Every structure is written in structure tokens, then in C-alpha cells.
ROFI-914493 format. One record per residue (C-alpha): residue number from 1; x, y, z. Coordinates in nm, 3 decimals. Each point is the difference from the previous one (the first is absolute). Last residue first. Example, Ala and Ser with C-alpha at 12.3 -4.5 7.8 and 13.67 -1.06 7.14 Angstrom:
2
 logu       u       v       w
    2   1.367  -0.106   0.714
    1  -0.137  -0.344   0.066
END
This chain:
635
 logu       u       v       w
  635  12.122   8.938  10.689
  634  -0.158  -0.293  -0.180
  633  -0.323   0.160  -0.111
  632  -0.080  -0.163  -0.326
  631  -0.141   0.102  -0.338
  630  -0.080   0.365   0.069
  629  -0.072   0.168  -0.333
  628  -0.249   0.275   0.073
  627   0.167   0.211   0.268
  626   0.356  -0.077  -0.115
  625   0.111   0.308  -0.192
  624  -0.217   0.249   0.188
  623   0.109  -0.146   0.334
  622   0.370   0.003  -0.088
  621   0.006   0.357  -0.140
  620  -0.193   0.143   0.293
  619   0.225  -0.172   0.254
  618   0.324   0.106  -0.172
  617  -0.131   0.362  -0.012
  616  -0.102   0.034   0.366
  615   0.336  -0.025   0.180
  614  -0.054  -0.017   0.378
  613  -0.064  -0.373   0.019
  612  -0.306  -0.205  -0.100
  611   0.088  -0.152  -0.335
  610   0.380   0.023   0.003
  609   0.035  -0.085   0.370
  608  -0.254  -0.279  -0.053
  607   0.201  -0.140  -0.293
  606   0.333   0.016   0.181
  605  -0.140  -0.191   0.299
  604  -0.148  -0.261  -0.233
  603   0.337  -0.023  -0.179
  602   0.178  -0.074   0.327
  601  -0.264  -0.236   0.133
  600   0.026  -0.202  -0.320
  599  -0.267  -0.233  -0.138
  598  -0.266   0.127   0.240
  597  -0.332  -0.152  -0.102
  596  -0.348   0.147  -0.055
  595  -0.251  -0.263  -0.112
  594  -0.193   0.104  -0.309
  593  -0.372  -0.069  -0.023
  592  -0.210  -0.090  -0.304
  591  -0.359  -0.095   0.077
  590  -0.191  -0.294  -0.147
  589  -0.054  -0.276   0.260
  588   0.085   0.226   0.296
  587  -0.282   0.244  -0.100
  586   0.126   0.345   0.100
  585   0.121   0.181  -0.314
  584  -0.205  -0.083  -0.309
  583  -0.315  -0.175   0.124
  582  -0.021   0.175   0.335
  581   0.054   0.345  -0.152
  580  -0.253  -0.077  -0.275
  579  -0.267  -0.110   0.250
  578   0.060   0.302   0.224
  577  -0.039   0.249  -0.291
  576   0.316   0.128  -0.159
  575   0.050   0.376  -0.032
  574   0.124   0.019   0.361
  573   0.307  -0.204  -0.093
  572   0.123   0.285  -0.216
  571   0.046   0.123  -0.355
  570  -0.150  -0.316  -0.146
  569  -0.002   0.023  -0.379
  568  -0.302  -0.162  -0.167
  567   0.046  -0.136  -0.352
  566  -0.298  -0.113  -0.211
  565   0.105  -0.231  -0.283
  564  -0.165   0.074  -0.336
  563   0.336   0.097  -0.155
  562   0.126  -0.357   0.001
  561  -0.016  -0.268   0.269
  560   0.357  -0.134  -0.049
  559   0.153   0.344  -0.063
  558  -0.180   0.133   0.308
  557   0.132  -0.294   0.202
  556   0.361   0.053  -0.114
  555  -0.013   0.377   0.060
  554  -0.136  -0.053   0.353
  553   0.264  -0.259   0.085
  552   0.273   0.240  -0.118
  551  -0.145   0.288   0.202
  550   0.011  -0.210   0.315
  549  -0.224  -0.176   0.255
  548  -0.291  -0.133  -0.205
  547  -0.356  -0.087   0.099
  546  -0.197  -0.192  -0.259
  545  -0.369  -0.002  -0.091
  544  -0.214  -0.212  -0.232
  543  -0.376   0.057  -0.002
  542   0.014   0.229  -0.304
  541   0.354   0.126  -0.033
  540   0.166   0.125   0.317
  539   0.343   0.126   0.102
  538   0.049   0.112   0.361
  537   0.323   0.190   0.049
  536   0.273   0.078   0.254
  535  -0.060  -0.302   0.219
  534   0.071   0.001   0.375
  533   0.327  -0.163   0.113
  532   0.012  -0.041   0.377
  531   0.344   0.041   0.162
  530   0.101  -0.244   0.272
  529   0.174   0.004   0.341
  528   0.009  -0.310   0.226
  527   0.305  -0.186  -0.136
  526   0.219  -0.037   0.310
  525   0.253   0.260  -0.112
  524  -0.277   0.244  -0.095
  523  -0.175  -0.019   0.338
  522   0.344   0.002   0.168
  521   0.061   0.346  -0.148
  520  -0.267   0.158   0.223
  519   0.122   0.361   0.050
  518   0.237   0.087  -0.285
  517  -0.120  -0.249  -0.262
  516  -0.367   0.023   0.098
  515  -0.004   0.380  -0.001
  514   0.193   0.021  -0.327
  513  -0.245  -0.249  -0.152
  512  -0.289   0.223   0.106
  511   0.157   0.313  -0.150
  510   0.078  -0.193  -0.320
  509  -0.361  -0.118  -0.030
  508  -0.123   0.356   0.052
  507   0.232   0.121  -0.277
  506  -0.105  -0.281  -0.235
  505  -0.366   0.087   0.061
  504   0.072   0.363  -0.084
  503   0.178  -0.107  -0.322
  502  -0.280  -0.234  -0.110
  501  -0.121  -0.356   0.066
  500  -0.206   0.097   0.305
  499   0.103  -0.152   0.333
  498  -0.035  -0.336   0.177
  497   0.278  -0.085   0.247
  496  -0.063  -0.352   0.131
  495   0.111  -0.122   0.345
  494  -0.033  -0.378   0.000
  493   0.069  -0.177   0.329
  492  -0.255   0.220   0.180
  491  -0.007   0.074   0.375
  490   0.377   0.008   0.058
  489   0.057  -0.036   0.376
  488   0.271  -0.266  -0.053
  487   0.187   0.264  -0.202
  486   0.089   0.192   0.315
  485   0.115   0.360  -0.041
  484  -0.011   0.196   0.328
  483   0.355   0.038   0.134
  482   0.194   0.024  -0.326
  481  -0.260   0.217  -0.174
  480  -0.349  -0.071  -0.131
  479  -0.316  -0.171   0.129
  478  -0.109  -0.339  -0.132
  477  -0.377   0.056  -0.012
  476  -0.062   0.068  -0.368
  475  -0.309   0.212   0.073
  474   0.174   0.206   0.272
  473   0.304   0.076  -0.215
  472  -0.215   0.107  -0.296
  471  -0.223   0.223   0.212
  470   0.305   0.166   0.157
  469   0.147   0.063  -0.346
  468  -0.328   0.152  -0.123
  467  -0.026   0.223   0.309
  466   0.353   0.145  -0.019
  465   0.132   0.080   0.349
  464   0.176  -0.338   0.002
  463   0.216   0.100  -0.294
  462   0.101   0.326   0.164
  461   0.126  -0.193   0.305
  460   0.165  -0.262  -0.223
  459   0.210   0.255  -0.184
  458  -0.108   0.105  -0.348
  457   0.170   0.030  -0.340
  456  -0.008  -0.363  -0.113
  455  -0.339  -0.032   0.175
  454  -0.174   0.190  -0.281
  453  -0.338   0.055   0.167
  452  -0.298  -0.169  -0.163
  451  -0.147   0.125  -0.328
  450  -0.377   0.048  -0.011
  449  -0.254  -0.162   0.232
  448   0.073  -0.361   0.081
  447  -0.262  -0.274  -0.034
  446   0.061  -0.313   0.212
  445  -0.185  -0.308  -0.127
  444   0.000  -0.349   0.155
  443  -0.030  -0.319  -0.205
  442  -0.046  -0.340   0.167
  441  -0.371  -0.064   0.056
  440  -0.114   0.332  -0.142
  439   0.074  -0.109  -0.356
  438   0.045   0.340  -0.161
  437  -0.225   0.188  -0.244
  436  -0.186   0.228   0.242
  435   0.304   0.100   0.204
  434   0.211   0.033  -0.315
  433  -0.253   0.229  -0.167
  432  -0.014   0.223   0.310
  431   0.380   0.007   0.033
  430   0.028   0.102  -0.364
  429  -0.216   0.304   0.081
  428   0.164   0.059   0.341
  427   0.351   0.035  -0.140
  426   0.293  -0.227  -0.080
  425  -0.050  -0.347   0.144
  424   0.208  -0.198   0.247
  423  -0.142  -0.350  -0.044
  422   0.053  -0.222   0.305
  421  -0.012  -0.375  -0.057
  420  -0.081  -0.275   0.252
  419   0.046  -0.377  -0.012
  418   0.340  -0.012   0.174
  417  -0.129   0.257   0.252
  416  -0.260  -0.250   0.138
  415  -0.288   0.214   0.129
  414  -0.227  -0.013  -0.304
  413  -0.285   0.258  -0.001
  412   0.178   0.268  -0.203
  411   0.051   0.359   0.112
  410  -0.133   0.316  -0.165
  409   0.257   0.245   0.141
  408  -0.126   0.362   0.012
  407  -0.070  -0.025   0.375
  406   0.357  -0.092   0.092
  405   0.042  -0.317   0.209
  404   0.013  -0.041   0.381
  403  -0.309  -0.223  -0.009
  402  -0.214   0.309  -0.060
  401   0.209   0.308   0.075
  400   0.103   0.096   0.353
  399   0.288  -0.249   0.006
  398   0.131   0.142  -0.326
  397   0.004   0.352   0.144
  396   0.198  -0.121   0.303
  395   0.248  -0.193  -0.217
  394   0.050   0.296  -0.235
  393   0.056   0.230   0.300
  392   0.261  -0.241   0.139
  391   0.170  -0.001  -0.339
  390   0.001   0.382  -0.004
  389   0.159   0.006   0.348
  388   0.272  -0.239  -0.119
  387   0.046   0.212  -0.313
  386   0.062   0.312   0.209
  385   0.263  -0.191   0.201
  384   0.153  -0.124  -0.325
  383   0.010   0.357  -0.134
  382   0.205   0.113   0.304
  381   0.234  -0.298  -0.048
  380   0.040   0.081  -0.369
  379   0.104   0.358   0.087
  378   0.252  -0.138   0.250
  377   0.137  -0.236  -0.266
  376   0.034   0.285  -0.250
  375   0.185   0.204   0.263
  374   0.235  -0.294   0.066
  373   0.085  -0.037  -0.369
  372   0.052   0.376  -0.038
  371   0.235   0.010   0.302
  370   0.211  -0.286  -0.133
  369   0.028   0.173  -0.339
  368   0.128   0.319   0.168
  367   0.234  -0.205   0.219
  366   0.190  -0.161  -0.292
  365   0.323  -0.144   0.149
  364  -0.172  -0.124   0.316
  363  -0.291  -0.132  -0.208
  362   0.233  -0.188  -0.237
  361   0.199  -0.160   0.284
  360  -0.321  -0.111   0.173
  359  -0.129  -0.151  -0.325
  358   0.318  -0.203  -0.056
  357   0.037  -0.136   0.352
  356  -0.365  -0.082   0.063
  355  -0.046  -0.138  -0.353
  354   0.293  -0.244   0.037
  353  -0.105  -0.114   0.350
  352  -0.368  -0.048  -0.092
  351   0.093  -0.191  -0.316
  350   0.225  -0.239   0.194
  349  -0.260  -0.046   0.274
  348  -0.278  -0.085  -0.244
  347   0.225  -0.226  -0.215
  346   0.065  -0.252   0.279
  345  -0.359  -0.125  -0.010
  344   0.009  -0.106  -0.366
  343  -0.368  -0.004  -0.104
  342  -0.016   0.219  -0.311
  341  -0.355   0.023  -0.136
  340  -0.051  -0.058  -0.372
  339  -0.096  -0.368   0.003
  338  -0.347   0.089  -0.132
  337  -0.198  -0.097   0.309
  336   0.281   0.083   0.236
  335   0.353  -0.127   0.052
  334   0.339   0.032  -0.164
  333   0.320  -0.115   0.167
  332   0.306   0.162  -0.155
  331   0.335  -0.182   0.029
  330   0.280   0.240  -0.101
  329  -0.206   0.320   0.059
  328   0.023   0.314  -0.214
  327  -0.223   0.274   0.135
  326  -0.178   0.284  -0.178
  325  -0.202   0.275   0.163
  324  -0.175   0.256  -0.216
  323  -0.161   0.303   0.160
  322  -0.270   0.261  -0.058
  321  -0.131   0.153   0.322
  320  -0.288   0.249  -0.009
  319  -0.128  -0.117   0.338
  318   0.246  -0.260   0.133
  317   0.090   0.190   0.318
  316  -0.366   0.035   0.099
  315  -0.067  -0.369  -0.077
  314   0.289  -0.102   0.226
  313  -0.124   0.199   0.299
  312   0.165   0.326   0.098
  311   0.109   0.053   0.356
  310  -0.055   0.265   0.266
  309   0.135  -0.049   0.353
  308   0.183   0.335   0.020
  307  -0.282   0.198  -0.158
  306   0.035   0.253  -0.283
  305   0.203  -0.246  -0.208
  304   0.291   0.129  -0.213
  303   0.241   0.015   0.293
  302   0.300  -0.117  -0.211
  301   0.062  -0.321   0.196
  300  -0.374  -0.069   0.018
  299  -0.050   0.037  -0.376
  298   0.308  -0.211  -0.081
  297  -0.112  -0.277   0.236
  296  -0.348  -0.001  -0.160
  295   0.152  -0.003  -0.349
  294   0.238  -0.288   0.080
  293  -0.255  -0.219   0.175
  292  -0.274   0.036  -0.259
  291   0.229  -0.059  -0.299
  290   0.187  -0.286   0.171
  289  -0.320  -0.185   0.088
  288  -0.138   0.048  -0.352
  287   0.318  -0.130  -0.163
  286   0.028  -0.302   0.229
  285  -0.362  -0.101  -0.067
  284   0.054   0.053  -0.375
  283   0.305  -0.231   0.005
  282  -0.197  -0.257   0.204
  281  -0.283  -0.031  -0.249
  280  -0.191   0.206  -0.252
  279  -0.298  -0.158  -0.174
  278   0.090   0.144  -0.340
  277   0.359  -0.123   0.031
  276   0.117   0.107  -0.346
  275   0.277  -0.249  -0.076
  274   0.337   0.163  -0.080
  273   0.179  -0.213   0.265
  272  -0.250   0.131   0.257
  271  -0.199   0.307  -0.097
  270  -0.216   0.250   0.189
  269  -0.212   0.284  -0.132
  268  -0.107   0.269   0.249
  267  -0.275   0.236  -0.111
  266  -0.171   0.167   0.298
  265  -0.269   0.238  -0.122
  264  -0.066   0.355   0.118
  263   0.161   0.219  -0.264
  262   0.266   0.268   0.051
  261   0.280  -0.237  -0.099
  260   0.264  -0.178   0.209
  259   0.312  -0.168  -0.138
  258   0.172  -0.321   0.108
  257   0.244  -0.240  -0.168
  256   0.098  -0.329   0.166
  255   0.276  -0.258  -0.043
  254   0.077  -0.301   0.219
  253   0.246  -0.279  -0.079
  252  -0.024  -0.317   0.213
  251   0.333  -0.188   0.018
  250  -0.012   0.010   0.383
  249  -0.016   0.382  -0.011
  248  -0.020   0.251  -0.283
  247  -0.061   0.370  -0.054
  246  -0.195   0.252  -0.201
  245  -0.197   0.320   0.052
  244  -0.102   0.255  -0.261
  243  -0.214   0.302   0.086
  242  -0.123   0.148  -0.328
  241   0.065   0.374  -0.010
  240  -0.262   0.243  -0.129
  239  -0.204   0.067   0.314
  238  -0.370  -0.033   0.086
  237  -0.077  -0.118  -0.353
  236  -0.293   0.119  -0.210
  235  -0.134  -0.300  -0.193
  234  -0.009  -0.055  -0.376
  233   0.306  -0.227   0.011
  232   0.039  -0.139   0.353
  231   0.023  -0.364  -0.110
  230   0.264   0.086  -0.261
  229   0.204   0.194   0.259
  228  -0.021  -0.304   0.230
  227   0.127  -0.229  -0.279
  226   0.277   0.246  -0.085
  225   0.126  -0.039   0.358
  224  -0.052  -0.375  -0.053
  223   0.276  -0.016  -0.259
  222   0.161   0.331  -0.100
  221   0.159  -0.140  -0.317
  220  -0.338  -0.119  -0.119
  219  -0.018  -0.165  -0.340
  218  -0.324  -0.109  -0.167
  217  -0.032  -0.020  -0.378
  216  -0.324  -0.021  -0.196
  215  -0.058  -0.125  -0.356
  214  -0.300   0.005  -0.232
  213  -0.033  -0.179  -0.336
  212  -0.361  -0.095   0.069
  211   0.009  -0.380  -0.007
  210   0.381   0.001   0.026
  209  -0.027   0.130   0.357
  208   0.343   0.082   0.138
  207   0.084   0.023   0.371
  206   0.339   0.129   0.113
  205   0.156  -0.029   0.346
  204   0.322   0.187   0.085
  203   0.147  -0.075   0.343
  202   0.192   0.286   0.165
  201  -0.226   0.012   0.303
  200  -0.175  -0.327   0.076
  199  -0.323   0.080   0.186
  198  -0.100   0.278  -0.242
  197   0.067  -0.225  -0.300
  196  -0.204  -0.279   0.161
  195  -0.301   0.232   0.042
  194   0.025   0.110  -0.364
  193   0.001  -0.368  -0.100
  192  -0.309  -0.072   0.213
  191  -0.202   0.288  -0.145
  190   0.127  -0.073  -0.349
  189  -0.141  -0.353   0.011
  188  -0.349   0.126   0.083
  187   0.016   0.278  -0.260
  186   0.131  -0.242  -0.267
  185  -0.307  -0.213   0.057
  184   0.061  -0.350  -0.131
  183  -0.282  -0.186  -0.175
  182  -0.003  -0.377   0.023
  181  -0.364  -0.078   0.083
  180  -0.084  -0.358   0.094
  179   0.325  -0.057   0.189
  178   0.070  -0.366   0.085
  177  -0.069  -0.180  -0.332
  176   0.109   0.325  -0.171
  175   0.353  -0.064   0.131
  174   0.206   0.317   0.037
  173   0.260   0.038  -0.275
  172   0.348   0.046   0.142
  171   0.330   0.167  -0.088
  170   0.278   0.000   0.262
  169   0.324   0.185  -0.076
  168   0.301  -0.036   0.230
  167   0.321   0.201   0.038
  166   0.331   0.069  -0.172
  165   0.105   0.192  -0.309
  164   0.276  -0.053  -0.256
  163  -0.171  -0.286  -0.180
  162   0.053  -0.343  -0.154
  161  -0.244  -0.253  -0.139
  160  -0.252  -0.281   0.057
  159   0.145  -0.205   0.286
  158  -0.252  -0.258   0.112
  157  -0.192  -0.080   0.318
  156  -0.176  -0.328  -0.074
  155  -0.330  -0.008  -0.186
  154  -0.375   0.024   0.051
  153   0.025   0.060   0.376
  152  -0.334  -0.045   0.181
  151  -0.164   0.293   0.179
  150  -0.301   0.044  -0.228
  149   0.234  -0.013  -0.303
  148   0.368   0.080   0.050
  147   0.287   0.121  -0.224
  146   0.366   0.036   0.100
  145   0.264   0.242  -0.126
  144   0.364   0.089   0.056
  143   0.182   0.303  -0.144
  142   0.378   0.025   0.044
  141   0.249   0.267   0.108
  140   0.029  -0.147   0.351
  139  -0.371   0.030   0.062
  138  -0.305   0.118  -0.191
  137  -0.285  -0.233   0.096
  136  -0.311  -0.035  -0.218
  135  -0.308  -0.155   0.152
  134  -0.305  -0.099  -0.203
  133  -0.351  -0.062   0.131
  132  -0.304  -0.153  -0.170
  131  -0.355  -0.066   0.111
  130   0.099   0.165   0.324
  129  -0.145  -0.088   0.341
  128   0.275  -0.243   0.100
  127   0.271   0.240  -0.118
  126  -0.147   0.286   0.202
  125  -0.010  -0.230   0.301
  124   0.367  -0.090  -0.056
  123   0.076   0.375  -0.005
  122  -0.163   0.061   0.338
  121   0.062  -0.299   0.230
  120   0.363   0.068   0.098
  119  -0.077   0.253   0.268
  118  -0.340   0.125  -0.119
  117   0.124   0.336  -0.122
  116   0.231   0.218   0.208
  115   0.365  -0.056   0.083
  114   0.262   0.072   0.263
  113   0.365  -0.107   0.039
  112  -0.009  -0.164  -0.345
  111   0.262  -0.240  -0.142
  110   0.137  -0.096   0.342
  109  -0.320   0.055   0.198
  108  -0.052  -0.380   0.042
  107  -0.359  -0.003  -0.129
  106  -0.015   0.243  -0.289
  105   0.199  -0.172  -0.276
  104  -0.291  -0.195  -0.141
  103  -0.227  -0.300   0.044
  102  -0.316   0.006   0.209
  101  -0.207  -0.153  -0.282
  100   0.205  -0.167  -0.272
   99  -0.047   0.062  -0.374
   98   0.159   0.335  -0.089
   97   0.270   0.017   0.267
   96   0.098  -0.366  -0.052
   95   0.004   0.047  -0.378
   94   0.239   0.293   0.035
   93   0.218  -0.202   0.239
   92   0.039  -0.249  -0.283
   91  -0.074  -0.362   0.092
   90   0.184  -0.247   0.223
   89  -0.244   0.052   0.291
   88   0.260  -0.004   0.278
   87   0.298   0.180  -0.157
   86  -0.205   0.241  -0.218
   85   0.156   0.012  -0.346
   84   0.114   0.342  -0.128
   83  -0.251   0.250  -0.142
   82   0.013   0.268   0.271
   81  -0.271   0.268  -0.034
   80   0.154   0.315  -0.151
   79   0.214   0.238   0.202
   78  -0.236   0.295  -0.033
   77  -0.071   0.205  -0.312
   76  -0.375  -0.058   0.007
   75  -0.264  -0.115  -0.249
   74  -0.373  -0.058   0.056
   73  -0.202  -0.104  -0.304
   72  -0.380  -0.033  -0.016
   71  -0.192  -0.189  -0.267
   70  -0.340   0.147  -0.081
   69   0.045  -0.040  -0.381
   68   0.076   0.375  -0.038
   67   0.284  -0.027   0.252
   66  -0.009   0.153   0.349
   65   0.365   0.086   0.067
   64   0.168   0.046   0.339
   63   0.359   0.128   0.014
   62   0.213  -0.003   0.315
   61   0.326   0.194   0.046
   60   0.230   0.046   0.299
   59   0.092  -0.359   0.086
   58   0.271  -0.164   0.216
   57  -0.027   0.188   0.331
   56  -0.183  -0.270   0.200
   55  -0.308   0.225   0.003
   54   0.019   0.015  -0.382
   53   0.023  -0.379  -0.033
   52  -0.301  -0.030   0.233
   51  -0.180   0.250  -0.226
   50   0.061  -0.232  -0.296
   49  -0.164  -0.288   0.185
   48  -0.282   0.235   0.101
   47  -0.064   0.082  -0.367
   46  -0.088  -0.365  -0.067
   45  -0.241  -0.006   0.296
   44  -0.150   0.337  -0.092
   43  -0.080  -0.118  -0.353
   42  -0.188  -0.304   0.129
   41  -0.182   0.226   0.249
   40  -0.154   0.181  -0.296
   39  -0.196  -0.314  -0.088
   38  -0.090  -0.065   0.364
   37  -0.146   0.349   0.037
   36  -0.189  -0.024  -0.331
   35  -0.178  -0.324   0.092
   34   0.154  -0.338   0.082
   33   0.040   0.099   0.365
   32   0.250   0.042   0.285
   31   0.320  -0.113  -0.174
   30   0.088  -0.320   0.188
   29  -0.323  -0.121   0.159
   28  -0.191   0.141  -0.298
   27   0.179  -0.246  -0.231
   26  -0.147  -0.313   0.164
   25   0.028  -0.280  -0.259
   24   0.268   0.175  -0.207
   23   0.210   0.074   0.309
   22  -0.035  -0.354   0.131
   21   0.112  -0.131  -0.340
   20   0.323   0.197   0.046
   19   0.174  -0.275   0.191
   18  -0.203  -0.313   0.072
   17  -0.359   0.006   0.121
   16  -0.059  -0.290   0.236
   15  -0.354  -0.132   0.005
   14  -0.103  -0.207   0.304
   13  -0.263  -0.262  -0.090
   12   0.255  -0.283  -0.026
   11   0.109   0.062   0.360
   10  -0.342  -0.115   0.116
    9  -0.354   0.139   0.029
    8  -0.184  -0.305  -0.135
    7  -0.067  -0.159   0.342
    6  -0.070   0.329   0.176
    5  -0.270   0.076  -0.258
    4   0.044   0.265  -0.266
    3  -0.296   0.227  -0.073
    2  -0.079   0.123  -0.351
    1  -0.136   0.353  -0.019
END
């Protein structure tokens, strides 16, 4: 590091990055990362411009194409970006939009009353981070085009033909100098496009993948009501109707759809200007307050409580709730670590008022549904009291055990959680090998006996009566539930699930991931949950030996060594001696571990309902198909 003295630290040492150069120098500041998430974010930013046209009432069709050469095209039938000369900058308005940060029609609310995206930053960032980008504008019966390279225009806007359509088409090739691996996931893109179709009823969105010849179309006439039905697929619902509430005040538009199921999880997804607000915000605060207040008032008014002073808490009322709340705000203020938390203070009161009025009207007109919702809340309240007693019992039992930790836990000697790893191991046999093979300084081992409880189908009181679940909660240290969970009490910053590489091991792994997703989701969100990857085979010839992790790797090694190679198939972790387990699966310098990420909360919810819900066949089919070919665990 070169130090600069006070004498040499002058105005000449200050670097000013002009225009889009700042984006190329620090791309992660604008799109989040230069990995897969940032790459897909480029597509979202271009799509968001088309969505803004749809929200303004000028577009009802968007087509996304992944070309075979990794170019991506996004075309809409909106008004088309203006191509006339900008009065101040004396260049085409199209060029202004594509090359200037914070330029666009979204600031004075004349062209757009509300918008998503990065408010004038988005498409210019995509341009800056593209090796090549071409815009075609269909406007006034003519086709206009302009070509860019890494953000710089290569020619003037020119007229290249005539047409009968209108709109804008952006085609870009992400820059390999910025993105090391340009490989679009059609599943990842489809998740977001499906979401946008739900949030914008009547808008058709198509995605075509020229690499595989596949095509998907998303069109939802029912809007967020259909969204809630989609989220509740595979679940038994408490009633068939979806409660729909909408209203507006102070130019803020509020829309919510609500339906309860017979499950125990609370699944509320909130959006502001089509942006998934993962961290919630003022609109979610207003929604929750209205839901609790309205249902408690309804229950008291209709004498549904046994005691006059009874009241349901928010978590009781939200048990089994599936809801989508969407707000459109003229000037959204986003906060939080990922800029996905709505901060506009006025929105809470507006949402609360709209939900209060609409939900109260629905309950008065549908008393049988109102009664069922209240009864489910009362049942949840009774279970919560039982769970509170179970938690107190867990605490007392923990205090009686050595150091307050479960006896089967082989703890590590390090006390700094950032240095510590907890391996959750399938079975006592593998647990014994892991205990002997580990590095005792920083690796702790917790063997679990058999399959843990499926928490997808169990209330918290039943969950806490399960010994393996209690042991897991105690070892990790954070507690569970709204009142108890505290990530600052996490005892190990790496929680590693280590199971056999077979169908049973995959099932146990899925049960554990369901538990973490439903009860300790913050561990996944903050990057603490991992999956160990034990080898499937040991291949030896003479003194040479290799451990391989797939059938393809095994076939390649056997072909390389010839028929004299000795192949050992590991059916379980317990078949490896401690030295082998350390060498292949636990040694930080050699092991393969997958970090579990949540790419989409909505699709993660759908996956766990499918895998661990009431219907057995989808779960069996999925686990058998994927047990041996897990490549990543973005859920």
C-alpha cells in the first residue's frame, strides 16, 4: 500500500469518473454483483423499462429472447423511446436515455406516474456493461436504430425502415471483461417474468430460449388473486375465495389478495412498484396492523371469543396466511441492506386504511369465512401457549446439561463463532467417523438419529416436542420464532449439512433445509448454511487414488486408468474411515461445499410445499430424480 503525504495529496490526486465509466469501474455498486445475479439483473433492468410502459397503460406485450450467441433481446409494444433532439444536450433523446445516468422520463411524473427499476440509472448501466448493445425504436411508422459499444455510441440515431408496429427493442451482449461466465438461466428469468405477469394483469410476457428451442408465455387476467392461488397450489385452503382489497389515497395505489390455508406458515409477499420488497417496509407494517386490528374487532363484535378481553396476537392471525400486497408509489424510498425495504412513512397509514375498509366489508359479507379465520387464529393461539411452555422446558433441560449444550454434541474448542463450523451428520456411525476425523479446534459434530420431523406439516408446539429438533435448536443457539430468534446468538457461522449421497440422504437433507428455511431463514439469507459434498467413489490404481463425486467423473477416471482400476462405491458416510472423511469432505483445503442461497422466496416456498407438503408423489419423484446430481442449492 502506497501512502500519500499531506503535501502530495492535492486536487491532482482526485480521480473523477465521467459518465458510464463509474459503472464499469464499480459495477457491483449498480447491479449488485458481477456473478450470475448481476448478469440476470441486466435483463431485469431492460424489462423494467417495458414494465413502466405497461403500468402507464401503453404496453400489453413484452417478449424476451435469449439468443444462441448469448445476446438477449427485450421488445415491447409501448410508445417507443423518443428519438427527437433533447433541448439541453442537443443529442437524440434516445442517446440521452442510453448514455446518461439519472436520465429518463420518470422524474417529473408526466411520462410515468410510477415506475420501478433504478429510476433512470438502469438501462444506461446495462449499456455500460455490454460489449455491444443495439436499440431499435418503432415510432410513427418508422424504424430507428443506434448501436453502442461498452456504453459509447458507435453511430448517430438513423432511420432504417418503415413498420406498422410501435415500441422498443433492446438487444445486448454482456461484456465478458465484466462477467466471467455469461450463462443465462431460463428458470431464473422465468421466475421474475412470471412474477411481473401476476403483478400486471392483462400483460403478456413471453420468454424464448433459442439455445434449447423452448418458449414460455405468462399472462394473468386475475392478477394478484391468481398469484395467491399459485402460491397455495398443493395446499389445502381454509376457504375457496380469494379476498381481494384495493384502494387509493394521495396517489398511492394499494392492492392486496388474501387466502388462508390449513398449514402453519405465514407467507406474505410484498411489492412496491413491481419490486419484490424482500425486507418488507412501511406497506407491510400497515398491512399487518390492519389485518390484526380488523380480525380482532370482527371477532369481538360477533362474540367469537370466549372471554370479553380476549385478543389474538399478530402471529396467531397470520398462521396459514398466504397474501400478496402490491403498492404503487410515485416517489418510492428504498432502504435496507439490499435496497428492497420500502421506507415511505405515509404509505403505512394509507395501506392500513385501505385494508381495514376492504377486509371489514368482506368479512361482514362472508361471515362463514370470517368465523373460520378467527377459529384458526384461536387454535394457533392455544398452540402458541403450548409452544411457550415447551420452549421453557427446552431452556430448563439445556441449563441442566453440561454448559447448557446437548450431550450428543461434540463441540469445538474455539469460542469465536466466526471461526466455528457445526456439522450436522446423519447417523451415529458417520457421526463417530466425523468426530474422530475433524479438526477439534473449530469443527463441532452433531449426529442426528434417523429422519427429523417434517416441520412443513407440524405446528411449533409439536416441533418442540421432537427431541432431534430440540437438540438442533439448542446447539445452534439462536432460538426460533418471532420472539426468540436472535442471530447474534449464533454459535457457529458455518452450519454444514452432511448426509449420505443417496436417496435417503437427500430426503434427510431436504427435511433439514425445510426446517432452516421455515424456522431460521435468516441463517440462509446471511450465508451461514452449507451442504457438504462427500464423494461417491474411490478409484485406485497402485499408489494412486482419486475421489470422484459423480458417475461421469467415475467413468472418465476408469477409462483413463483402464480395467485394472479398483473402484469402491461409498453407500454412506459411515463406510469411510475418519482419515478419508477428513480428506474428502471436511478438510477446508480440499473439500467441496455448496452454500445454500435463496434466489426467489416465492419459488423456494413453492418448492418446499411440493417437497414436504401433503402430496407424497411429487416429493418422491423430485428426490429420486435429483438425489445424485445436485450441482447447486440456490433455492
